[in-house]
C-alpha positions as a Markdown table, in Angstrom:
| # | Residue | x | y | z |
|---|---|---|---|---|
| 1 | Met | 43.1 | 105.2 | 116.8 |
| 2 | Met | 46.8 | 104.7 | 116.7 |
| 3 | Asp | 47.3 | 106.0 | 120.0 |
| 4 | Leu | 44.7 | 103.9 | 121.7 |
| 5 | Leu | 46.7 | 101.3 | 120.4 |
| 6 | Phe | 50.3 | 102.5 | 120.9 |
| 7 | Gly | 49.5 | 105.1 | 123.5 |
| 8 | Pro | 50.9 | 108.7 | 122.9 |
| 9 | Arg | 53.5 | 108.9 | 119.8 |
| 10 | Lys | 56.5 | 110.8 | 120.7 |
| 11 | Asp | 58.3 | 113.0 | 118.7 |
| 12 | Ile | 60.6 | 111.6 | 116.3 |
| 13 | Val | 63.7 | 113.8 | 115.7 |
| 14 | Asp | 66.2 | 113.8 | 112.9 |
| 15 | Pro | 69.9 | 112.2 | 113.6 |
| 16 | Ser | 71.3 | 115.4 | 112.5 |
| 17 | Ala | 69.4 | 117.0 | 115.9 |
| 18 | Ile | 70.9 | 114.8 | 118.1 |
| 19 | Ala | 75.0 | 115.1 | 117.3 |
| 20 | Thr | 77.6 | 114.9 | 114.8 |
| 21 | Leu | 80.2 | 112.4 | 114.9 |
| 22 | Ser | 83.7 | 112.4 | 113.3 |
| 23 | Ile | 86.9 | 109.9 | 113.6 |
| 24 | Glu | 90.1 | 111.5 | 114.0 |
| 25 | Leu | 93.4 | 109.6 | 113.9 |
| 26 | Leu | 96.4 | 110.7 | 115.4 |
| 27 | Pro | 99.6 | 111.4 | 112.6 |
| 28 | Glu | 102.2 | 110.0 | 114.8 |
| 29 | Phe | 100.9 | 106.5 | 114.6 |
| 30 | Gly | 101.6 | 104.4 | 111.4 |
| 31 | Trp | 103.7 | 105.0 | 108.4 |
| 32 | Ser | 103.5 | 107.5 | 105.9 |
| 33 | Ile | 102.8 | 106.8 | 102.5 |
| 34 | Gly | 102.7 | 108.5 | 99.1 |
| 35 | Lys | 103.1 | 112.2 | 98.4 |
| 36 | Asp | 99.8 | 113.3 | 100.5 |
| 37 | Asn | 101.5 | 111.4 | 103.6 |
| 38 | Gln | 98.5 | 109.1 | 104.2 |
| 39 | Arg | 99.1 | 107.2 | 107.1 |
| 40 | Ala | 99.3 | 103.5 | 107.0 |
| 41 | Phe | 99.6 | 100.5 | 109.4 |
| 42 | Gly | 100.3 | 96.8 | 109.3 |
| 43 | Pro | 100.7 | 93.9 | 111.3 |
| 44 | Gly | 101.2 | 94.4 | 115.1 |
| 45 | Thr | 101.4 | 98.2 | 115.0 |
| 46 | Ile | 99.2 | 100.5 | 117.0 |
| 47 | Phe | 96.9 | 103.3 | 116.2 |
| 48 | Gln | 95.6 | 105.7 | 118.3 |
| 49 | Gly | 92.6 | 108.4 | 117.8 |
| 50 | Phe | 89.3 | 110.3 | 119.1 |
| 51 | Val | 85.6 | 109.9 | 118.1 |
| 52 | Val | 84.3 | 113.9 | 118.5 |
| 53 | Val | 81.1 | 114.0 | 119.5 |
| 54 | Lys | 79.4 | 117.6 | 118.6 |
| 55 | Cys | 76.3 | 117.5 | 120.4 |
| 56 | His | 73.3 | 119.4 | 119.4 |
| 57 | Glu | 69.7 | 120.2 | 120.7 |
| 58 | Phe | 68.4 | 116.6 | 121.4 |
| 59 | Ser | 72.1 | 114.8 | 122.5 |
| 60 | Glu | 70.6 | 114.1 | 125.9 |
| 61 | Arg | 68.9 | 111.3 | 124.1 |
| 62 | Ala | 71.6 | 109.5 | 123.2 |
| 63 | Ser | 72.2 | 106.4 | 124.7 |
| 64 | Cys | 75.6 | 105.1 | 124.2 |
| 65 | Leu | 78.5 | 105.0 | 122.0 |
| 66 | His | 79.7 | 102.5 | 120.0 |
| 67 | Leu | 82.9 | 101.9 | 117.9 |
| 68 | Val | 83.6 | 99.1 | 115.7 |
| 69 | Phe | 86.7 | 98.3 | 113.5 |
| 70 | Gln | 86.5 | 95.7 | 110.6 |
| 71 | Gly | 87.7 | 94.1 | 107.7 |
| 72 | Val | 86.1 | 92.6 | 104.6 |
| 73 | Glu | 87.2 | 91.5 | 101.7 |
| 74 | Val | 84.7 | 91.3 | 98.2 |
| 75 | Met | 84.9 | 89.8 | 95.0 |
| 76 | Leu | 82.8 | 92.9 | 93.3 |
| 77 | Thr | 79.6 | 91.4 | 91.1 |
| 78 | Phe | 80.5 | 91.0 | 87.3 |
| 79 | Asp | 79.5 | 88.9 | 84.6 |
| 80 | Ser | 81.5 | 85.9 | 83.7 |
| 81 | Gly | 79.3 | 84.3 | 81.2 |
| 82 | Pro | 75.7 | 84.0 | 79.5 |
| 83 | Gly | 73.5 | 83.5 | 83.0 |
| 84 | Ile | 76.7 | 83.4 | 85.4 |
| 85 | Ile | 77.1 | 86.1 | 87.8 |
| 86 | Arg | 80.1 | 85.6 | 90.3 |
| 87 | Ser | 80.4 | 87.3 | 93.6 |
| 88 | Glu | 82.2 | 86.7 | 96.8 |
| 89 | Ser | 82.5 | 88.2 | 100.3 |
| 90 | Asn | 84.5 | 87.2 | 103.5 |
| 91 | Gln | 84.8 | 89.5 | 106.5 |
| 92 | Leu | 88.5 | 89.3 | 108.1 |
| 93 | Phe | 87.3 | 90.3 | 111.5 |
| 94 | Arg | 85.0 | 93.0 | 113.7 |
| 95 | Ser | 86.4 | 93.8 | 116.8 |
| 96 | Ser | 84.1 | 96.7 | 118.5 |
| 97 | Ile | 83.4 | 98.5 | 122.3 |
| 98 | Phe | 81.4 | 101.0 | 123.8 |
| 99 | Leu | 83.5 | 104.4 | 124.2 |
| 100 | Trp | 80.2 | 105.8 | 126.2 |
| 101 | Lys | 77.4 | 104.7 | 128.6 |
| 102 | Pro | 75.7 | 106.7 | 130.8 |
| 103 | Thr | 77.4 | 106.7 | 134.0 |
| 104 | Ala | 77.7 | 108.6 | 137.2 |
| 105 | Thr | 80.8 | 110.6 | 136.0 |
| 106 | Leu | 78.5 | 111.2 | 132.7 |
| 107 | Asn | 75.1 | 110.8 | 132.8 |
| 108 | Ser | 74.2 | 112.4 | 129.5 |
| 109 | Leu | 75.5 | 114.2 | 126.5 |
| 110 | Lys | 74.6 | 117.9 | 127.2 |
| 111 | Pro | 73.8 | 119.9 | 124.2 |
| 112 | Thr | 76.2 | 122.3 | 122.5 |
| 113 | Lys | 79.0 | 120.5 | 123.8 |
| 114 | Thr | 81.8 | 119.0 | 122.7 |
| 115 | Tyr | 83.3 | 115.3 | 123.9 |
| 116 | Lys | 86.3 | 113.4 | 122.7 |
| 117 | Phe | 86.6 | 109.8 | 123.3 |
| 118 | Lys | 90.0 | 108.7 | 123.1 |
| 119 | Phe | 90.8 | 104.9 | 121.5 |
| 120 | Thr | 93.6 | 102.6 | 120.7 |
| 121 | Val | 93.8 | 99.6 | 118.4 |
| 122 | Gln | 96.5 | 96.9 | 118.3 |
| 123 | Met | 96.5 | 95.2 | 115.3 |
| 124 | Pro | 97.5 | 91.1 | 116.0 |
| 125 | Leu | 100.4 | 89.8 | 114.0 |
| 126 | Val | 98.3 | 88.6 | 111.3 |
| 127 | Gln | 98.9 | 89.2 | 107.4 |
| 128 | Phe | 95.4 | 90.4 | 106.0 |
| 129 | Pro | 95.8 | 91.4 | 102.3 |
| 130 | Pro | 96.3 | 94.7 | 101.5 |
| 131 | Ser | 94.0 | 97.8 | 101.3 |
| 132 | Met | 92.7 | 97.3 | 97.6 |
| 133 | Asn | 90.1 | 99.5 | 95.4 |
| 134 | His | 90.5 | 97.3 | 92.5 |
| 135 | Glu | 88.3 | 96.7 | 89.3 |
| 136 | Tyr | 87.1 | 93.0 | 90.6 |
| 137 | Tyr | 88.1 | 93.2 | 94.0 |
| 138 | Arg | 87.7 | 95.1 | 97.0 |
| 139 | Cys | 89.7 | 95.1 | 100.7 |
| 140 | Thr | 88.8 | 97.8 | 103.4 |
| 141 | Tyr | 89.4 | 98.1 | 106.6 |
| 142 | Ser | 86.8 | 100.7 | 108.5 |
| 143 | Leu | 86.8 | 102.1 | 111.8 |
| 144 | Ile | 82.7 | 102.9 | 111.9 |
| 145 | Ala | 81.4 | 105.1 | 115.3 |
| 146 | Arg | 77.4 | 104.9 | 116.1 |
| 147 | Leu | 75.7 | 107.0 | 119.0 |
| 148 | Asp | 72.9 | 105.1 | 119.7 |
| 149 | Val | 69.3 | 106.9 | 120.5 |
| 150 | Pro | 65.8 | 105.0 | 121.6 |
| 151 | Ser | 63.7 | 104.1 | 118.5 |
| 152 | Asp | 61.2 | 106.3 | 120.5 |
| 153 | Tyr | 63.0 | 109.5 | 119.7 |
| 154 | Cys | 64.9 | 108.8 | 116.3 |
| 155 | Tyr | 65.1 | 105.9 | 113.7 |
| 156 | Glu | 68.1 | 105.7 | 112.9 |
| 157 | Pro | 71.7 | 106.2 | 114.8 |
| 158 | Val | 74.4 | 108.8 | 114.2 |
| 159 | Ile | 77.1 | 107.3 | 112.2 |
| 160 | Ala | 80.5 | 108.3 | 111.1 |
| 161 | Phe | 83.3 | 106.2 | 109.1 |
| 162 | Ser | 87.1 | 106.4 | 108.6 |
| 163 | His | 88.7 | 104.2 | 106.4 |
| 164 | Ile | 92.4 | 102.7 | 107.5 |
| 165 | Lys | 94.9 | 101.7 | 104.9 |
| 166 | Tyr | 96.4 | 98.6 | 105.7 |
| 167 | Ile | 99.9 | 96.9 | 104.4 |
| 168 | Pro | 101.3 | 93.7 | 105.2 |
| 169 | Leu | 104.9 | 93.4 | 106.1 |
| 170 | Thr | 106.7 | 91.9 | 102.9 |
| 171 | Glu | 110.2 | 91.2 | 103.0 |
| 172 | Thr | 112.9 | 92.0 | 100.4 |
| 173 | Lys | 115.5 | 89.0 | 99.3 |
| 174 | Leu | 119.0 | 89.6 | 97.7 |
| 175 | Leu | 119.8 | 87.8 | 95.0 |
| 176 | Lys | 122.9 | 85.5 | 95.6 |
| 177 | Ala | 124.3 | 86.3 | 92.0 |
| 178 | Pro | 122.8 | 88.6 | 88.7 |
| 179 | Ile | 120.2 | 86.5 | 87.0 |
| 180 | Leu | 120.8 | 86.3 | 83.1 |
| 181 | Leu | 117.4 | 86.3 | 81.4 |
| 182 | Pro | 116.4 | 84.0 | 78.7 |
| 183 | Asp | 115.4 | 85.4 | 75.2 |
| 184 | Leu | 111.9 | 84.4 | 74.7 |
| 185 | Lys | 112.2 | 85.0 | 70.7 |
| 186 | Lys | 115.9 | 83.2 | 70.8 |
| 187 | Lys | 114.2 | 79.9 | 69.3 |
| 188 | Lys | 112.1 | 81.9 | 66.8 |
| 189 | Lys | 113.4 | 82.5 | 63.0 |
| 190 | Ala | 116.2 | 85.0 | 63.2 |
| 191 | Ser | 115.1 | 88.6 | 61.5 |
| 192 | Ser | 117.2 | 89.5 | 58.7 |
| 193 | Leu | 116.6 | 92.8 | 59.7 |
| 194 | Thr | 119.8 | 92.7 | 62.2 |
| 195 | Thr | 122.3 | 90.6 | 63.1 |
| 196 | Leu | 122.3 | 91.9 | 66.8 |
| 197 | Thr | 121.4 | 89.9 | 69.7 |
| 198 | Thr | 120.4 | 91.2 | 73.2 |
| 199 | Ser | 120.9 | 90.0 | 77.1 |
| 200 | Val | 119.6 | 91.2 | 80.1 |
| 201 | Ile | 121.0 | 91.0 | 83.4 |
| 202 | Leu | 118.7 | 92.1 | 87.0 |
| 203 | His | 120.6 | 92.3 | 90.2 |
| 204 | Ser | 117.6 | 91.8 | 92.1 |
| 205 | Val | 113.9 | 90.9 | 91.6 |
| 206 | Glu | 112.3 | 92.1 | 94.8 |
| 207 | Tyr | 111.5 | 95.8 | 95.3 |
| 208 | Val | 109.9 | 98.0 | 97.7 |
| 209 | Ser | 107.1 | 100.0 | 96.6 |
| 210 | Gly | 108.6 | 103.8 | 95.4 |
| 211 | Ser | 111.9 | 101.9 | 94.5 |
| 212 | Thr | 113.0 | 101.3 | 90.7 |
| 213 | Ile | 113.7 | 98.3 | 88.9 |
| 214 | Gln | 117.0 | 98.4 | 87.3 |
| 215 | Ala | 118.3 | 96.1 | 84.5 |
| 216 | Thr | 121.2 | 95.9 | 82.5 |
| 217 | Val | 121.1 | 95.4 | 79.0 |
| 218 | Ser | 123.6 | 94.6 | 76.2 |
| 219 | Leu | 123.7 | 94.6 | 72.5 |
| 220 | Lys | 125.9 | 92.7 | 70.6 |
| 221 | Gly | 126.6 | 91.7 | 67.1 |
| 222 | His | 127.8 | 93.1 | 63.5 |
| 223 | Leu | 126.2 | 95.8 | 61.9 |
| 224 | Asn | 126.2 | 96.4 | 57.8 |
| 225 | Ala | 125.8 | 100.0 | 56.3 |
| 226 | Ala | 122.1 | 99.5 | 56.0 |
| 227 | Gln | 121.6 | 98.4 | 59.6 |
| 228 | Ser | 123.6 | 101.6 | 61.3 |
| 229 | Ser | 120.5 | 104.1 | 60.5 |
| 230 | Asn | 118.0 | 102.2 | 62.2 |
| 231 | Asp | 117.1 | 102.8 | 66.0 |
| 232 | Val | 116.9 | 100.7 | 68.9 |
| 233 | Ser | 113.8 | 100.9 | 71.4 |
| 234 | Ile | 113.6 | 99.0 | 74.8 |
| 235 | Val | 110.8 | 98.8 | 76.4 |
| 236 | Met | 110.5 | 97.9 | 79.8 |
| 237 | Thr | 107.0 | 97.5 | 81.3 |
| 238 | Leu | 105.5 | 95.9 | 85.0 |
| 239 | Tyr | 102.4 | 94.2 | 84.9 |
| 240 | Gln | 100.2 | 93.5 | 87.7 |
| 241 | Val | 98.7 | 89.9 | 87.3 |
| 242 | Ser | 95.5 | 89.6 | 89.4 |
| 243 | Lys | 93.8 | 86.2 | 90.1 |
| 244 | Phe | 91.0 | 84.8 | 92.0 |
| 245 | Asn | 91.6 | 82.1 | 94.5 |
| 246 | Val | 89.5 | 79.7 | 92.7 |
| 247 | Asp | 91.0 | 80.2 | 89.4 |
| 248 | Thr | 93.3 | 78.7 | 87.2 |
| 249 | Glu | 93.8 | 81.9 | 84.8 |
| 250 | Pro | 94.4 | 85.7 | 85.9 |
| 251 | Ile | 91.3 | 87.6 | 85.9 |
| 252 | Leu | 93.5 | 90.8 | 84.7 |
| 253 | Val | 96.8 | 91.7 | 83.6 |
| 254 | Asn | 97.4 | 95.3 | 83.6 |
| 255 | Ala | 100.2 | 97.1 | 83.1 |
| 256 | Val | 100.9 | 99.5 | 86.0 |
| 257 | Ala | 104.3 | 101.2 | 85.3 |
| 258 | Thr | 106.2 | 101.0 | 81.7 |
| 259 | Gln | 109.5 | 102.9 | 80.6 |
| 260 | Thr | 111.4 | 103.4 | 76.8 |
| 261 | His | 114.6 | 103.8 | 76.2 |
| 262 | Val | 115.2 | 105.0 | 72.8 |
| 263 | Ile | 118.9 | 104.2 | 71.5 |
| 264 | Arg | 119.6 | 106.3 | 68.5 |
| 265 | Asn | 122.4 | 106.6 | 65.9 |
| 266 | Leu | 123.9 | 103.2 | 65.7 |
| 267 | Ser | 126.2 | 104.2 | 63.8 |
| 268 | Glu | 128.5 | 104.8 | 66.5 |
| 269 | Tyr | 128.3 | 101.1 | 67.3 |
| 270 | Ser | 131.7 | 99.2 | 67.0 |
| 271 | Ser | 131.2 | 96.3 | 64.6 |
| 272 | Asn | 131.3 | 93.2 | 66.3 |
| 273 | Gly | 131.5 | 94.9 | 69.6 |
| 274 | Glu | 129.3 | 95.0 | 73.0 |
| 275 | Lys | 127.5 | 98.0 | 74.4 |
| 276 | Lys | 125.5 | 98.2 | 77.7 |
| 277 | Tyr | 122.8 | 100.1 | 78.9 |
| 278 | Gln | 121.9 | 100.6 | 82.5 |
| 279 | Leu | 118.1 | 100.8 | 81.9 |
| 280 | Thr | 115.5 | 101.8 | 85.0 |
| 281 | Val | 111.5 | 101.7 | 85.5 |
| 282 | Pro | 110.0 | 103.4 | 88.5 |
| 283 | Ile | 107.4 | 102.0 | 90.9 |
| 284 | Asp | 104.6 | 104.0 | 92.0 |
| 285 | Glu | 105.0 | 104.1 | 95.8 |
| 286 | Thr | 101.3 | 103.5 | 96.3 |
| 287 | Leu | 101.3 | 100.5 | 94.5 |
| 288 | Pro | 99.9 | 97.7 | 96.5 |
| 289 | Pro | 102.6 | 94.6 | 97.4 |
| 290 | Ser | 102.6 | 91.3 | 96.1 |
| 291 | Phe | 100.5 | 88.1 | 97.8 |
| 292 | Lys | 99.7 | 85.0 | 97.1 |
| 293 | Tyr | 97.9 | 83.7 | 100.6 |
| 294 | Gly | 94.3 | 85.8 | 99.6 |
| 295 | Met | 91.4 | 83.7 | 100.2 |
| 296 | Val | 89.6 | 85.9 | 97.3 |
| 297 | Met | 92.3 | 87.3 | 95.6 |
| 298 | Cys | 96.1 | 86.9 | 95.0 |
| 299 | Leu | 97.9 | 89.3 | 93.3 |
| 300 | Ser | 101.6 | 89.4 | 91.6 |
| 301 | Tyr | 104.3 | 91.3 | 89.4 |
| 302 | Lys | 106.2 | 90.4 | 86.1 |
| 303 | Leu | 108.4 | 92.5 | 84.8 |
| 304 | Lys | 108.5 | 92.1 | 80.4 |
| 305 | Ile | 111.4 | 93.7 | 78.3 |
| 306 | Lys | 111.0 | 93.8 | 74.8 |
| 307 | Val | 113.6 | 95.2 | 72.1 |
| 308 | Tyr | 112.5 | 96.5 | 68.8 |
| 309 | Ile | 114.7 | 97.8 | 65.8 |
| 310 | Gln | 113.2 | 100.3 | 63.7 |
| 311 | Lys | 113.4 | 103.0 | 61.3 |
| 312 | Ser | 111.8 | 105.9 | 59.9 |
| 313 | Gln | 112.5 | 108.0 | 57.1 |
| 314 | Pro | 112.8 | 112.1 | 57.7 |
| 315 | Ala | 110.3 | 114.1 | 56.5 |
| 316 | Asp | 112.4 | 116.3 | 54.6 |
| 317 | Lys | 113.6 | 113.7 | 52.2 |
| 318 | Leu | 110.0 | 113.2 | 50.8 |
| 319 | Asn | 109.4 | 113.7 | 46.9 |
| 320 | Thr | 106.3 | 115.4 | 46.3 |
| 321 | Thr | 105.8 | 114.3 | 43.5 |
| 322 | Thr | 106.3 | 110.7 | 43.9 |
| 323 | Leu | 104.2 | 111.0 | 46.9 |
| 324 | Ser | 101.1 | 112.3 | 45.3 |
| 325 | Thr | 101.4 | 109.3 | 42.6 |
| 326 | Glu | 101.5 | 106.5 | 45.5 |
| 327 | Ile | 98.6 | 107.9 | 47.0 |
| 328 | Gly | 96.5 | 107.8 | 44.0 |
| 329 | Lys | 97.6 | 104.6 | 43.1 |
| 330 | Tyr | 96.8 | 103.1 | 46.5 |
| 331 | Ser | 93.1 | 105.4 | 46.4 |
| 332 | Ala | 92.3 | 104.1 | 43.0 |
| 333 | Asp | 92.5 | 100.3 | 44.0 |
| 334 | Asn | 92.8 | 99.6 | 47.1 |
| 335 | Ser | 91.0 | 96.2 | 46.7 |
| 336 | Ser | 93.2 | 94.7 | 44.4 |
| 337 | Leu | 95.4 | 91.7 | 44.9 |
| 338 | Asn | 98.5 | 94.2 | 44.8 |
| 339 | Ser | 96.5 | 95.9 | 47.7 |
| 340 | Asn | 99.3 | 95.2 | 50.5 |
| 341 | Lys | 102.4 | 96.1 | 48.3 |
| 342 | Lys | 100.9 | 99.2 | 47.4 |
| 343 | Arg | 100.6 | 99.6 | 51.0 |
| 344 | Thr | 103.6 | 99.2 | 51.8 |
| 345 | Asn | 105.1 | 101.6 | 49.3 |
| 346 | Leu | 102.6 | 104.2 | 50.5 |
| 347 | Arg | 104.0 | 103.4 | 53.9 |
| 348 | Lys | 107.4 | 104.0 | 52.6 |
| 349 | Tyr | 107.0 | 107.3 | 50.9 |
| 350 | Leu | 104.9 | 108.7 | 53.6 |
| 351 | Gly | 107.9 | 107.8 | 56.2 |
| 352 | Leu | 105.9 | 106.3 | 58.6 |
| 353 | Ser | 108.1 | 104.1 | 61.2 |
| 354 | Trp | 108.0 | 100.6 | 60.8 |
| 355 | Ser | 109.6 | 98.3 | 64.0 |
| 356 | Thr | 110.2 | 94.8 | 64.5 |
| 357 | Ala | 110.7 | 93.1 | 68.1 |
| 358 | Ile | 114.2 | 91.3 | 67.9 |
| 359 | Ala | 114.2 | 89.9 | 71.7 |
| 360 | Ala | 111.6 | 89.7 | 74.5 |
| 361 | Phe | 112.5 | 88.8 | 78.1 |
| 362 | Glu | 110.1 | 88.1 | 81.2 |
| 363 | Thr | 110.6 | 87.4 | 85.2 |
| 364 | Pro | 108.4 | 87.4 | 88.1 |
| 365 | Ile | 108.7 | 90.5 | 90.5 |
| 366 | Val | 108.0 | 90.7 | 93.7 |
| 367 | Ile | 106.7 | 94.3 | 95.7 |
| 368 | Ala | 107.5 | 94.2 | 99.0 |
| 369 | Thr | 107.1 | 96.7 | 102.1 |
| 370 | Leu | 110.2 | 96.1 | 103.8 |
| 371 | Asp | 113.8 | 97.3 | 103.1 |
| 372 | Arg | 116.2 | 94.6 | 102.2 |
| 373 | Gly | 117.5 | 93.1 | 106.0 |
| 374 | Ile | 114.4 | 94.1 | 108.1 |
| 375 | Arg | 112.6 | 90.9 | 108.9 |
| 376 | Ala | 109.0 | 90.6 | 109.5 |
| 377 | Gly | 109.2 | 88.0 | 112.4 |
| 378 | Asp | 108.8 | 83.8 | 112.8 |
| 379 | Glu | 105.5 | 84.9 | 114.7 |
| 380 | Leu | 103.9 | 86.5 | 112.0 |
| 381 | Asn | 101.1 | 84.1 | 109.9 |
| 382 | Asp | 98.9 | 84.1 | 106.9 |
| 383 | Tyr | 95.2 | 84.8 | 108.0 |
| 384 | Ser | 94.3 | 81.8 | 105.0 |
| 385 | Ile | 95.7 | 79.3 | 107.5 |
| 386 | Tyr | 93.2 | 80.1 | 110.0 |
| 387 | Gln | 90.6 | 79.3 | 107.3 |
| 388 | Thr | 89.1 | 76.1 | 109.0 |
| 389 | Asp | 88.8 | 77.7 | 112.0 |
| 390 | Lys | 88.4 | 81.2 | 112.1 |
| 391 | Asn | 87.6 | 81.7 | 116.3 |
| 392 | Cys | 91.6 | 80.7 | 116.6 |
| 393 | Met | 92.6 | 83.7 | 114.8 |
| 394 | Pro | 94.1 | 86.6 | 116.7 |
| 395 | Arg | 91.6 | 89.9 | 116.3 |
| 396 | Pro | 92.6 | 93.8 | 116.3 |
| 397 | Arg | 91.7 | 94.6 | 119.9 |
| 398 | Phe | 90.9 | 97.9 | 121.6 |
| 399 | Ile | 93.6 | 98.3 | 124.6 |
| 400 | Lys | 93.4 | 100.7 | 127.6 |
| 401 | Ser | 94.7 | 104.2 | 126.1 |
| 402 | Glu | 98.2 | 105.0 | 127.4 |
| 403 | Glu | 98.6 | 108.8 | 128.9 |
| 404 | Tyr | 101.0 | 111.0 | 127.6 |
| 405 | Gln | 102.5 | 111.6 | 130.9 |
| 406 | Asp | 103.5 | 107.8 | 131.2 |
| 407 | Val | 105.6 | 107.9 | 128.3 |
| 408 | Leu | 108.8 | 109.9 | 127.0 |
| 409 | Pro | 108.1 | 113.3 | 125.4 |
| 410 | Ile | 107.7 | 113.5 | 121.6 |
| 411 | Tyr | 111.2 | 113.5 | 120.0 |
| 412 | Asp | 112.1 | 117.4 | 118.1 |
| 413 | Asp | 114.6 | 117.1 | 115.7 |
| 414 | Ile | 115.7 | 120.6 | 116.2 |
| 415 | Arg | 116.9 | 119.9 | 119.7 |
| 416 | Leu | 117.2 | 117.0 | 122.2 |
| 417 | Pro | 115.0 | 116.9 | 125.0 |
| 418 | Ser | 115.8 | 119.0 | 128.2 |
| 419 | Tyr | 116.7 | 115.8 | 130.6 |
| 420 | Ser | 117.0 | 116.7 | 134.5 |
| 421 | Lys | 119.9 | 114.6 | 135.7 |
| 422 | Asp | 119.2 | 115.2 | 139.7 |
| 423 | Ala | 115.7 | 114.9 | 139.3 |
| 424 | Cys | 115.7 | 111.8 | 137.3 |
| 425 | Gln | 118.1 | 110.1 | 139.9 |
| 426 | Leu | 115.2 | 110.9 | 142.6 |
| 427 | Gly | 112.4 | 109.5 | 140.5 |
| 428 | Asp | 111.4 | 113.0 | 139.4 |
| 429 | Cys | 111.1 | 113.5 | 136.0 |
| 430 | Ser | 108.3 | 116.5 | 136.5 |
| 431 | Ser | 110.8 | 118.9 | 134.7 |
| 432 | Ile | 110.4 | 117.3 | 131.4 |
| 433 | Ala | 107.7 | 119.0 | 129.3 |
| 434 | His | 105.0 | 117.1 | 128.2 |
| 435 | Pro | 103.1 | 117.8 | 125.3 |
| 436 | Thr | 99.6 | 119.1 | 126.5 |
| 437 | Leu | 95.9 | 119.1 | 124.9 |
| 438 | Ser | 94.9 | 122.9 | 124.1 |
| 439 | Thr | 91.2 | 123.3 | 125.1 |
| 440 | Pro | 89.3 | 126.0 | 122.6 |
| 441 | Lys | 87.6 | 128.5 | 124.8 |
| 442 | Ser | 84.7 | 129.2 | 122.5 |
| 443 | Lys | 83.5 | 125.6 | 122.6 |
| 444 | Pro | 83.6 | 123.4 | 125.8 |
| 445 | Leu | 85.4 | 120.4 | 125.2 |
| 446 | Ile | 85.7 | 117.1 | 127.3 |
| 447 | Ile | 88.1 | 114.5 | 126.5 |
| 448 | Tyr | 87.8 | 111.1 | 128.1 |
| 449 | Thr | 89.6 | 108.0 | 127.5 |
| 450 | Gln | 88.5 | 104.1 | 127.2 |
| 451 | Gly | 90.0 | 103.7 | 131.0 |
| 452 | Ala | 87.3 | 106.2 | 132.4 |
| 453 | Val | 84.0 | 105.0 | 130.4 |
């Protein structure tokens, strides 16, 4: 009955029987980030690659090869209260190109052959959010290759994905003079445990991912005999502050780096003297940079420095008889009014350490991507300024691929390129060695550029 209404049904094949797609990016473009040397790209950069099509039995049924480059930022769905679910999505851009259509040069994709279709993408001078995979937010930049097949032969196209790591260009600036951080605990009641005063000096508050935050911590004051047996612990913690653009309070404050510096044996500390310590905390080079121009989420950082004084009783000085007696007293009546006092005595005999914060400091920190002295340029604009009219925003575009024979040879750090002076004066530089693409003999490989399709 179906054949009478719609005609004879053609054989439907699986997409895997048409071809296998993959996207390869050339390693000489972009910046190297992280221990695995992941490639990253930013405003104004160019990256180049191939869409590799490995043809199978029914590859001749393919009709065209389409490549899409898109950026999307998403507020991940989460429950913010009884019956309140929040979610938001914003497409940053979408650019596309046909890498192949049937032409006189290549009418169809032949079975068992492998084709490479070259593409080149140029990023606009626009600051987009960095690539992120956050607990409440995600920003991705994706290349999507699609080999279309008529629906009579295949229900689904053949698709391949490749994610691009994007980082904005954020400048770092030098301070004109070192800054002295105010003590947040200064107005509180002075501790009876110590007369030490602490000061913190920072020579910079803007750092590049992968660098180290440095601080000068000074201890000053008078120590009596009892205090000289104490230790001072200084904890430096870098926090990442995530805030949705429509909110006034952060959605998440997360510690991303911490370092504890312990200063032991304060008996060496001179009376009424001052001692300075150069302390550091490393920054992970994969940490996303600060950005306040986000239309969905903004990201910032802050540094907290806390100074503790602590003391612990050495285990070899514990009296076993006294310790057993205190444990028995606490176990017999731990619900009495004196339980707090007994708990304190128990901690004392157990030798458990105690600590009290005597100073606390806090300051905003900028995590950037450009070293000091490198400027991003005045033509660079944040994508959020195009919020009212997105059609005016420059978008990534596919450009005609440059051929290797039209550019200088790739630099080799072992030896200088062999340029022929006489040949170059005559306008003939054919003696320069150019890199060539090797073709495996086991499988036919055909390379096409955008200019050929």
